[in-house]
C-alpha positions as CSV (number, residue, x, y, z in Angstrom):
1,M,10.7,-21.1,8.2
2,S,12.3,-24.0,10.1
3,A,15.2,-26.1,8.9
4,N,12.9,-29.0,8.4
5,Q,10.5,-26.9,6.3
6,L,13.4,-25.6,4.2
7,A,14.7,-29.1,3.6
8,S,11.3,-30.2,2.5
9,L,11.1,-27.4,0.0
10,A,14.6,-28.0,-1.2
11,V,13.8,-31.5,-2.5
12,S,10.8,-30.3,-4.5
13,T,11.1,-30.8,-8.3
14,N,9.3,-27.6,-8.7
15,D,11.9,-25.4,-7.1
16,L,13.2,-22.5,-9.2
17,D,16.6,-20.9,-9.1
18,L,16.7,-17.9,-11.5
19,E,19.1,-15.1,-12.4
20,T,17.9,-11.7,-13.7
21,D,18.8,-8.1,-13.8
22,V,15.7,-6.7,-12.1
23,L,13.3,-8.5,-9.7
24,V,10.0,-6.8,-9.1
25,I,8.1,-7.9,-6.1
26,G,4.3,-7.2,-6.5
27,G,2.1,-7.3,-9.6
28,G,-0.3,-4.4,-9.1
29,P,-0.1,-1.1,-11.1
30,A,3.3,0.0,-9.6
31,G,4.9,-3.4,-10.1
32,A,3.6,-3.7,-13.6
33,W,4.9,-0.3,-14.6
34,A,8.2,-1.0,-12.9
35,A,8.6,-4.3,-14.7
36,H,7.5,-2.9,-18.1
37,N,9.9,0.1,-17.9
38,A,12.8,-1.9,-16.6
39,A,12.4,-4.3,-19.6
40,A,12.0,-1.4,-22.0
41,S,15.3,-0.1,-20.6
42,G,16.9,-3.3,-21.8
43,A,17.0,-5.3,-18.6
44,R,16.0,-8.9,-18.0
45,V,13.1,-8.8,-15.6
46,V,11.3,-11.2,-13.3
47,L,8.1,-10.2,-11.6
48,V,6.7,-12.2,-8.7
49,D,3.2,-11.8,-7.4
50,K,1.5,-13.1,-4.3
51,G,-1.7,-13.6,-6.4
52,Y,-2.2,-13.5,-10.1
53,C,-0.6,-10.4,-11.7
54,G,-3.5,-8.6,-13.4
55,S,-6.3,-9.6,-11.0
56,S,-5.1,-9.4,-7.4
57,G,-5.0,-6.2,-5.4
58,A,-7.2,-3.1,-4.8
59,T,-7.0,-1.6,-8.3
60,A,-8.0,-4.7,-10.2
61,A,-10.9,-5.4,-7.8
62,G,-12.3,-1.9,-7.8
63,G,-10.8,0.4,-10.3
64,T,-9.8,4.0,-9.6
65,S,-9.8,7.6,-10.6
66,V,-6.5,9.2,-11.5
67,W,-5.0,12.6,-10.6
68,Y,-4.8,14.0,-14.1
69,V,-4.5,17.8,-14.8
70,S,-3.2,18.6,-18.2
71,N,-3.4,22.4,-18.1
72,A,-0.3,24.0,-16.5
73,E,-2.2,26.8,-14.8
74,Q,-4.7,24.4,-13.4
75,R,-1.9,22.2,-12.1
76,E,-0.7,25.0,-9.8
77,T,-4.2,25.4,-8.4
78,A,-4.6,21.7,-8.0
79,M,-1.3,21.4,-6.1
80,A,-2.1,24.3,-3.8
81,S,-5.5,23.0,-3.0
82,R,-4.0,19.9,-1.3
83,E,-1.1,21.4,0.7
84,A,-3.0,22.6,3.8
85,L,-5.0,19.4,4.0
86,G,-1.8,17.4,4.1
87,G,-0.2,19.5,6.7
88,F,2.2,21.2,4.3
89,L,4.4,18.1,4.1
90,S,4.1,17.6,0.3
91,E,6.6,18.9,-2.3
92,R,5.6,20.8,-5.4
93,S,8.5,19.4,-7.4
94,W,7.3,15.9,-6.8
95,M,3.7,16.8,-7.6
96,R,4.8,18.3,-10.9
97,R,6.9,15.3,-11.8
98,V,4.0,12.9,-11.0
99,L,1.5,14.9,-13.0
100,A,3.7,15.0,-16.0
101,R,4.8,11.4,-15.9
102,S,1.3,10.0,-15.2
103,Q,-0.1,12.0,-18.1
104,E,2.4,10.4,-20.4
105,N,1.6,6.9,-19.1
106,L,-2.1,7.4,-19.4
107,H,-1.7,8.4,-23.0
108,W,0.3,5.2,-23.5
109,L,-2.6,3.3,-22.0
110,G,-5.0,4.8,-24.5
111,N,-2.7,3.8,-27.3
112,W,-2.4,0.3,-26.0
113,G,-6.2,0.0,-26.1
114,Y,-7.6,1.0,-22.6
115,P,-11.2,2.0,-23.2
116,F,-11.2,5.5,-21.6
117,P,-14.7,7.1,-21.5
118,S,-15.2,10.3,-23.5
119,D,-15.7,13.7,-22.0
120,Q,-18.3,16.3,-23.3
121,Q,-16.0,17.3,-26.1
122,G,-15.6,13.7,-27.2
123,Q,-12.0,13.5,-26.0
124,P,-10.6,10.6,-23.8
125,Y,-11.4,11.2,-20.1
126,Y,-8.1,10.3,-18.6
127,R,-9.2,10.8,-15.0
128,S,-11.0,7.5,-15.0
129,L,-9.5,4.0,-14.7
130,Q,-12.7,2.7,-13.2
131,Q,-12.4,-0.5,-15.2
132,G,-9.7,-1.8,-12.9
133,A,-9.8,-5.3,-14.2
134,E,-9.4,-4.1,-17.8
135,Y,-6.6,-1.8,-16.8
136,M,-4.6,-4.6,-15.0
137,R,-5.4,-7.1,-17.7
138,L,-3.9,-4.7,-20.2
139,M,-0.9,-4.1,-18.0
140,R,-0.2,-7.8,-17.7
141,K,-0.4,-8.1,-21.5
142,Q,2.1,-5.3,-22.0
143,V,4.4,-6.6,-19.3
144,K,4.6,-10.0,-21.0
145,K,5.0,-8.4,-24.4
146,A,8.0,-6.6,-23.0
147,G,9.6,-10.0,-22.2
148,V,9.1,-10.0,-18.5
149,Q,8.9,-13.5,-16.8
150,I,5.9,-13.5,-14.4
151,L,5.7,-15.9,-11.5
152,D,2.1,-15.9,-10.4
153,H,1.0,-17.1,-6.9
154,S,4.7,-16.8,-5.8
155,P,4.9,-14.6,-2.8
156,A,8.3,-13.3,-1.7
157,L,9.2,-14.2,1.9
158,E,12.7,-12.7,2.3
159,L,15.3,-10.6,0.5
160,L,18.8,-11.7,-0.4
161,V,21.8,-9.4,0.2
162,D,25.4,-9.6,-0.8
163,D,28.4,-9.3,1.6
164,E,28.3,-5.5,1.5
165,G,24.6,-5.4,2.4
166,A,23.3,-4.5,-1.1
167,V,20.0,-6.2,-2.0
168,A,20.6,-9.0,-4.5
169,G,17.3,-10.8,-5.0
170,A,14.7,-12.6,-3.0
171,R,13.3,-16.0,-2.0
172,G,9.7,-17.2,-1.7
173,I,7.3,-20.0,-2.3
174,R,5.2,-21.3,-5.2
175,R,1.7,-21.6,-3.8
176,Q,0.1,-23.5,-6.6
177,A,3.1,-25.3,-8.3
178,G,4.6,-26.2,-5.0
179,G,8.2,-25.8,-3.9
180,S,10.2,-22.6,-3.6
181,W,11.8,-20.0,-5.8
182,Q,15.0,-18.0,-5.6
183,V,15.8,-15.1,-7.9
184,R,19.3,-13.6,-7.8
185,A,19.0,-10.1,-9.2
186,G,21.1,-7.0,-9.8
187,A,18.4,-4.8,-8.2
188,V,15.0,-5.3,-6.6
189,V,11.8,-3.1,-6.7
190,I,9.4,-3.5,-3.9
191,A,5.9,-2.8,-5.1
192,T,3.9,-4.9,-2.6
193,G,1.3,-2.3,-1.8
194,G,0.3,-1.0,1.7
195,C,-1.2,-2.7,4.7
196,A,-4.9,-2.9,5.4
197,F,-4.5,-5.6,8.2
198,L,-6.9,-8.0,6.6
199,S,-9.8,-5.7,7.4
200,K,-11.9,-7.1,4.5
201,A,-11.6,-3.9,2.5
202,L,-12.1,-4.7,-1.2
203,G,-9.0,-6.1,-2.9
204,C,-6.9,-5.7,0.2
205,N,-6.5,-9.3,1.2
206,V,-3.0,-9.5,-0.3
207,L,-1.9,-6.1,1.3
208,T,-0.4,-7.0,4.6
209,G,2.8,-4.9,4.8
210,D,5.2,-7.7,3.6
211,G,7.3,-5.2,1.6
212,Y,7.8,-3.0,4.6
213,L,9.2,-5.8,6.7
214,M,11.5,-7.1,4.0
215,A,12.8,-3.6,3.4
216,A,13.3,-2.9,7.1
217,E,15.2,-6.2,7.5
218,A,17.6,-4.9,4.8
219,G,18.1,-1.7,6.8
220,A,15.6,0.6,4.9
221,Q,13.6,3.2,6.7
222,L,9.9,4.2,6.6
223,S,8.3,7.6,6.5
224,G,4.9,9.0,7.5
225,M,3.7,5.9,9.2
226,E,1.6,7.9,11.6
227,F,-0.6,8.8,8.5
228,S,-1.9,5.3,8.4
229,N,-5.4,5.4,9.9
230,A,-7.5,5.7,6.8
231,Y,-10.9,4.3,7.2
232,A,-13.3,3.9,4.2
233,L,-17.1,4.1,4.3
234,T,-18.8,0.9,3.1
235,P,-22.1,-0.9,3.5
236,A,-21.9,-3.1,6.7
237,F,-22.6,-6.2,4.6
238,A,-20.0,-5.4,1.9
239,S,-16.3,-4.8,1.3
240,V,-16.7,-2.1,-1.5
241,T,-14.9,1.0,-0.3
242,K,-15.9,3.3,-3.1
243,G,-16.7,6.6,-1.5
244,A,-17.6,9.1,-4.4
245,F,-21.3,8.4,-4.4
246,Y,-21.7,9.3,-0.7
247,R,-21.7,13.0,-1.6
248,W,-25.5,12.5,-1.9
249,A,-25.8,10.5,1.3
250,T,-28.0,11.1,4.3
251,F,-26.8,9.4,7.5
252,T,-29.3,8.6,10.3
253,Y,-29.6,6.8,13.6
254,E,-31.6,3.6,13.8
255,D,-34.8,5.7,14.6
256,G,-34.4,7.7,11.4
257,T,-33.1,10.9,13.0
258,V,-30.4,12.6,10.9
259,I,-26.9,12.5,12.3
260,E,-25.7,16.1,12.3
261,G,-22.3,16.6,10.7
262,A,-22.1,13.1,9.3
263,G,-22.1,14.3,5.7
264,S,-19.6,17.1,6.2
265,Q,-15.9,17.1,5.6
266,R,-15.3,15.7,9.0
267,G,-18.1,13.2,8.6
268,R,-16.0,10.1,8.9
269,S,-15.1,11.1,12.5
270,V,-18.7,11.8,13.3
271,I,-19.8,8.4,11.9
272,A,-16.9,6.6,13.7
273,K,-17.9,8.2,17.1
274,T,-21.5,7.2,16.5
275,L,-20.5,3.6,15.6
276,L,-18.8,3.2,18.9
277,T,-22.2,3.0,20.6
278,Q,-24.8,2.3,17.9
279,P,-25.4,1.5,14.3
280,V,-25.4,4.1,11.5
281,Y,-27.7,4.0,8.5
282,C,-27.4,5.6,5.1
283,S,-29.6,6.5,2.2
284,L,-28.8,7.9,-1.2
285,H,-32.3,9.2,-1.9
286,E,-31.1,12.7,-2.6
287,T,-29.1,11.6,-5.7
288,P,-30.4,13.4,-8.8
289,E,-32.4,11.1,-11.1
290,E,-30.2,11.9,-14.1
291,V,-27.1,10.8,-12.1
292,R,-28.4,7.4,-10.9
293,A,-28.1,5.6,-14.2
294,W,-24.8,7.2,-14.9
295,M,-23.5,6.0,-11.6
296,R,-24.1,2.4,-12.5
297,T,-22.2,2.7,-15.8
298,I,-19.0,3.9,-14.2
299,Q,-18.9,1.9,-10.9
300,H,-21.1,-1.1,-11.3
301,N,-19.2,-3.0,-8.6
302,F,-20.5,-0.4,-6.1
303,F,-24.0,-1.7,-6.7
304,L,-23.3,-5.4,-6.7
305,P,-23.7,-5.9,-2.9
306,F,-27.0,-4.0,-2.9
307,D,-28.3,-6.0,-5.8
308,R,-27.3,-9.3,-4.1
309,S,-29.0,-8.1,-0.9
310,G,-32.2,-6.9,-2.6
311,I,-31.6,-3.3,-1.4
312,D,-32.2,-0.2,-3.5
313,P,-29.8,2.4,-2.0
314,F,-31.8,5.2,-3.7
315,T,-35.0,4.4,-1.8
316,Q,-34.0,2.3,1.2
317,R,-31.8,2.8,4.2
318,F,-28.8,0.5,4.7
319,P,-26.4,0.0,7.5
320,V,-22.8,1.3,7.0
321,T,-19.5,0.8,8.7
322,L,-15.9,2.0,8.3
323,R,-13.2,-0.4,7.2
324,L,-9.6,0.2,8.0
325,E,-7.5,0.7,4.8
326,G,-4.4,1.6,6.8
327,T,-1.5,2.6,4.6
328,V,-3.3,1.5,1.4
329,R,-5.2,4.8,1.4
330,G,-3.0,6.4,3.9
331,T,0.3,8.0,2.9
332,G,3.0,6.2,4.9
333,G,5.5,3.7,3.5
334,I,9.1,3.0,2.7
335,R,11.3,6.1,2.6
336,I,12.8,7.0,-0.8
337,I,15.8,9.2,-1.0
338,D,15.9,10.6,-4.5
339,N,14.0,11.0,-7.8
340,S,14.8,7.4,-8.8
341,C,12.7,6.0,-5.9
342,A,15.8,4.4,-4.4
343,T,15.7,3.5,-0.7
344,S,18.7,4.0,1.6
345,V,19.8,0.5,0.9
346,P,21.8,-0.1,-2.3
347,G,20.0,-2.1,-5.0
348,L,16.6,-1.6,-3.4
349,Y,13.8,0.6,-4.8
350,A,10.2,1.2,-3.7
351,A,7.1,2.1,-5.7
352,G,3.4,2.5,-5.3
353,D,1.7,2.2,-2.0
354,A,4.7,0.4,-0.6
355,A,6.5,3.7,-0.8
356,T,5.6,6.9,1.1
357,R,3.2,9.2,-0.7
358,E,3.9,12.2,1.6
359,L,5.8,13.7,-1.3
360,I,2.6,14.4,-3.2
361,C,-0.1,14.1,-0.5
362,G,1.6,15.2,2.7
363,G,-0.2,13.7,5.7
364,F,-3.7,13.3,4.3
365,T,-4.9,10.7,1.9
366,G,-5.2,11.5,-1.7
367,G,-7.7,8.7,-2.1
368,G,-7.5,6.5,-5.2
369,S,-6.6,9.2,-7.7
370,Y,-3.4,10.4,-6.2
371,N,-2.3,6.8,-5.4
372,A,-3.0,5.8,-9.0
373,A,-0.9,8.6,-10.4
374,W,1.8,7.8,-7.9
375,A,1.8,4.1,-8.7
376,M,2.3,4.5,-12.4
377,S,4.9,7.3,-12.0
378,S,7.0,5.8,-9.2
379,G,6.8,2.4,-10.8
380,Y,8.1,3.9,-14.0
381,W,11.0,5.6,-12.3
382,A,11.9,2.7,-10.0
383,G,12.0,0.2,-12.9
384,E,14.2,2.5,-15.0
385,A,16.6,3.2,-12.1
386,A,16.8,-0.5,-11.1
387,A,17.6,-1.4,-14.6
388,E,20.4,1.2,-14.7
389,Y,21.8,0.0,-11.3
390,A,21.9,-3.6,-12.5
391,R,23.5,-2.5,-15.8
392,K,26.4,-0.8,-13.9
393,L,27.0,-4.0,-11.9
394,G,27.4,-5.9,-15.1
395,T,28.5,-9.5,-14.9
396,N,29.5,-9.0,-11.2
397,A,25.9,-9.0,-10.2
398,H,25.5,-12.8,-10.3
399,Q,29.0,-13.6,-9.0
400,R,28.2,-12.1,-5.6
401,Q,27.9,-14.3,-2.6
402,V,24.3,-13.8,-1.3
403,S,22.5,-14.7,1.9
404,S,18.8,-14.4,3.0
405,I,18.0,-12.0,5.7
406,G,14.4,-12.9,6.6
407,Q,13.8,-13.1,10.4
408,A,10.4,-12.9,11.9
409,G,8.2,-15.8,10.6
410,V,11.0,-17.3,8.6
411,S,13.6,-18.0,11.2
412,N,15.7,-21.1,10.9
413,N,14.8,-22.7,14.2
414,D,12.1,-24.9,15.8
415,R,10.1,-22.2,17.6
416,T,6.6,-21.8,16.2
417,F,3.6,-19.5,16.6
418,E,0.0,-19.6,15.4
419,P,-0.4,-17.0,12.7
420,Q,-4.1,-16.5,13.2
421,E,-3.7,-15.8,16.8
422,V,-1.1,-13.1,16.0
423,I,-3.3,-11.6,13.3
424,R,-6.2,-11.3,15.7
425,A,-4.0,-9.7,18.3
426,V,-2.8,-7.1,15.9
427,Q,-6.3,-6.4,14.5
428,A,-7.5,-5.8,18.1
429,E,-5.0,-2.9,18.3
430,V,-5.4,-1.3,14.9
431,I,-9.0,-1.7,13.8
432,P,-11.0,-0.2,16.6
433,Y,-11.7,3.5,16.0
434,D,-11.0,4.5,19.6
435,R,-7.4,3.2,19.3
436,N,-6.4,4.1,15.8
437,L,-8.6,6.9,14.6
438,F,-9.0,8.7,17.9
439,R,-5.5,8.5,19.3
440,T,-4.3,9.3,22.8
441,E,-0.9,8.9,24.4
442,R,-2.3,6.4,26.9
443,G,-4.0,4.3,24.2
444,L,-0.9,4.4,21.9
445,N,1.4,3.3,24.8
446,D,-0.9,0.5,25.9
447,S,-1.2,-0.8,22.3
448,L,2.5,-0.6,21.8
449,E,3.2,-2.5,24.9
450,R,1.0,-5.4,23.7
451,L,2.4,-5.2,20.2
452,H,6.0,-5.3,21.4
453,S,5.1,-8.4,23.3
454,V,3.6,-10.1,20.2
455,W,6.7,-9.1,18.3
456,K,8.9,-11.0,20.8
457,E,6.7,-14.0,20.2
458,V,7.2,-14.0,16.4
459,R,10.7,-12.6,16.2
460,H,12.6,-15.9,16.0
461,S,9.7,-18.2,15.3
462,N,8.1,-19.9,12.3
463,A,4.7,-21.2,11.2
464,P,3.8,-24.6,12.7
465,T,3.4,-26.1,9.2
466,E,4.8,-25.5,5.8
467,N,1.3,-24.6,4.5
468,Q,1.2,-21.6,6.9
469,A,4.6,-20.1,5.8
470,L,3.0,-17.2,4.0
471,Q,0.4,-16.5,6.7
472,A,3.2,-16.5,9.3
473,R,5.1,-13.9,7.3
474,E,2.0,-11.8,6.8
475,A,1.3,-11.9,10.5
476,A,4.8,-10.8,11.3
477,A,4.6,-8.0,8.8
478,M,1.4,-6.7,10.3
479,V,2.9,-6.7,13.8
480,A,5.9,-4.7,12.5
481,T,3.8,-2.3,10.6
482,A,1.5,-1.6,13.6
483,R,4.6,-0.9,15.7
484,W,6.0,1.6,13.2
485,M,2.6,3.3,12.9
486,Y,2.1,3.8,16.6
487,T,5.7,4.7,17.5
488,S,5.4,7.4,14.8
489,A,2.0,8.5,16.1
490,L,3.3,8.8,19.6
491,A,6.2,10.9,18.4
492,R,3.9,13.4,16.6
493,K,2.4,15.3,19.5
494,E,0.0,17.3,17.5
495,T,-2.9,16.9,15.0
496,R,-1.8,17.1,11.4
497,G,-3.3,15.6,8.3
498,M,-5.1,12.4,9.1
499,H,-3.2,11.9,12.3
500,K,-5.8,13.0,14.9
501,H,-4.3,13.2,18.4
502,Q,-6.9,13.7,21.1
503,D,-4.3,15.0,23.6
504,Y,-2.9,17.5,21.1
505,L,-5.8,18.7,19.0
506,Q,-4.0,21.6,17.3
507,E,-1.5,21.6,14.5
508,D,2.0,22.7,15.8
509,P,4.0,24.8,13.3
510,K,7.2,23.6,15.0
511,Q,6.4,20.0,13.9
512,Q,6.1,20.7,10.2
513,Y,8.4,17.9,9.3
514,R,8.3,14.3,8.2
515,L,8.9,11.5,10.7
516,I,11.2,8.7,9.7
517,S,10.9,5.4,11.5
518,G,12.5,2.0,11.5
519,G,14.0,-0.7,13.5
520,L,12.9,-4.3,14.3
521,D,13.5,-5.2,18.0
522,T,13.9,-1.5,19.0
523,V,11.5,0.7,17.0
524,W,12.3,4.4,16.6
525,A,10.8,7.5,15.0
526,K,12.8,10.7,14.4
527,P,12.3,14.0,12.5
528,E,13.6,13.6,8.9
529,Q,16.4,16.2,9.4
530,E,17.9,14.3,12.3
531,V,18.1,11.2,10.1
532,I,19.6,13.2,7.2
533,N,22.2,14.7,9.5
534,R,23.1,11.3,10.8
535,E,23.5,10.0,7.3
536,L,25.8,12.9,6.4
537,V,28.0,12.2,9.4
538,A,28.2,8.5,8.4
539,L,29.4,9.5,4.9
């Protein structure tokens, strides 16, 4: 943001300057649980949301299933079933923690009034949070009841740090009320979700990687960013990415011939390769009659696009496509260094899709269910730890000298760039299947060369107008996210999890490690142990 734009904001009568113990950035499930638990721990809490806390984001728009396994013996089986798929990068200790914590949280939800459906024994079916709007409406109610101050339509643009580099709050804008806000805090939880690159996937219009960029500017690292090429099947005329019902799908070419392998475990790749040259059609005519009515009761939003288009998916074919969900349904995100969901930067915590989910999923998506369990668990832990960190600072927290550290898109100079042009340039590199899904060294290098060039354009630039301040920051975050993704993908010279490298089609046992990435002008990716060794030397 230029000096003139900052000056304009400064004179607004709607500017806010607040002090609190814990600032939570993001109002989805992870942010709501973080805010609630921080407040329950005795902290003063402010939550800021880019949209309206309780209705923005992927969960509120679509609902989700939840990874819930109550039986101890079944938990061991459930954990083992995912390890190979994720390239053996997950950790049983984290899986157990998440299963236990999310079970407790789900029971709280039931006590608070969430309408869980009943199973065949008449007991609450805790694996379903398909009423996403109801789930998030209830979470907003509980967050407010806990005493949290919510700033809706107030996106964060940059973090604040003290003289020692510890995170001490954030600054942003008030989209509806006008003006700006600044919150000085003892600790900050980033729960801004992942990055879907504005691909029009349902509920993902607010998920542009902002938290990644803010964290990286503070010195935090990322992990698993090569596991970021999740694509979701959806009707070509819709944004709904619910995939459960496609188990009964038949995929065909335009002439009606069945596409072999499209309905198998590797079906997404088959469909993507076909879509490179021709349309793909789908029919759900094999769905059992007794299931059809039940489907509408649990995921009514899946059928809305069909109803609006006058299509019966059980009797008629419809065109499909694959929409990029990136790190929303991928597993990469901000690296956390301990059980509290702390990052490597003092005072900064990460939760939900903003944090890496490799700990429970490894390198392969857990879909909505694992992400939902991770969001409520990591949010709970991050909120609790942030409150404790702020408590230890005591009165010193708000006596610190702080400064903003935002750079790309919020620089204090007169250089400008057009956000929409930058967004289109990034999308051209990350959305096509033959670049992101089917990766090659040449393709990754070519994309990175162009992305680095775009980064140089936005690095010390601003939006041309005050009204484009948020869009400029989103554009910069998407450029940064794409560079971490592809730098990590280039470093992993094998195929593991969802990372499919066409030049290295086999899984390499020697590369069974996580890749840590970071950097702004110079992006890097290194095996986790190298990063840990460097940190130990620094200590």
